C-alpha positions in Angstrom: 35.1 -21.1 16.5 33.0 -22.4 19.5 32.6 -18.9 20.9 31.4 -17.7 17.5 28.9 -20.5 17.2 27.5 -19.8 20.7 26.7 -16.3 19.6 24.2 -17.6 16.9 20.7 -17.7 18.5 19.2 -21.1 18.8 15.5 -20.4 17.9 14.0 -23.0 15.5 10.5 -21.7 16.0 11.6 -18.2 15.0 13.2 -19.7 11.9 9.9 -21.4 10.9 7.9 -18.3 11.7 10.1 -16.3 9.3 9.9 -18.9 6.6 6.1 -19.0 6.7 6.0 -15.2 6.7 8.3 -15.0 3.7 6.3 -17.6 1.8 3.1 -15.8 2.6 4.5 -12.5 1.2 5.7 -14.3 -1.9 2.2 -15.7 -2.6 0.7 -12.3 -2.0 3.0 -10.7 -4.5 2.2 -13.3 -7.0 -1.5 -12.8 -6.5 -2.2 -16.4 -5.4 -5.0 -16.6 -2.9 -6.6 -19.4 -1.0 -9.4 -19.6 -3.6 -6.9 -20.2 -6.4 -5.6 -23.5 -4.9 -6.5 -26.8 -6.5 -7.6 -29.4 -4.0 -7.4 -33.0 -5.0 
């Protein structure tokens, strides 16, 4: 099990980068832009 876990890359910044890229694509597909945001 330990050998298998060591094979998983430890890259938290890459994970965040992918998350933001994914969320950005989701917003683009929904047609939500910066001008559509409501600021309080």
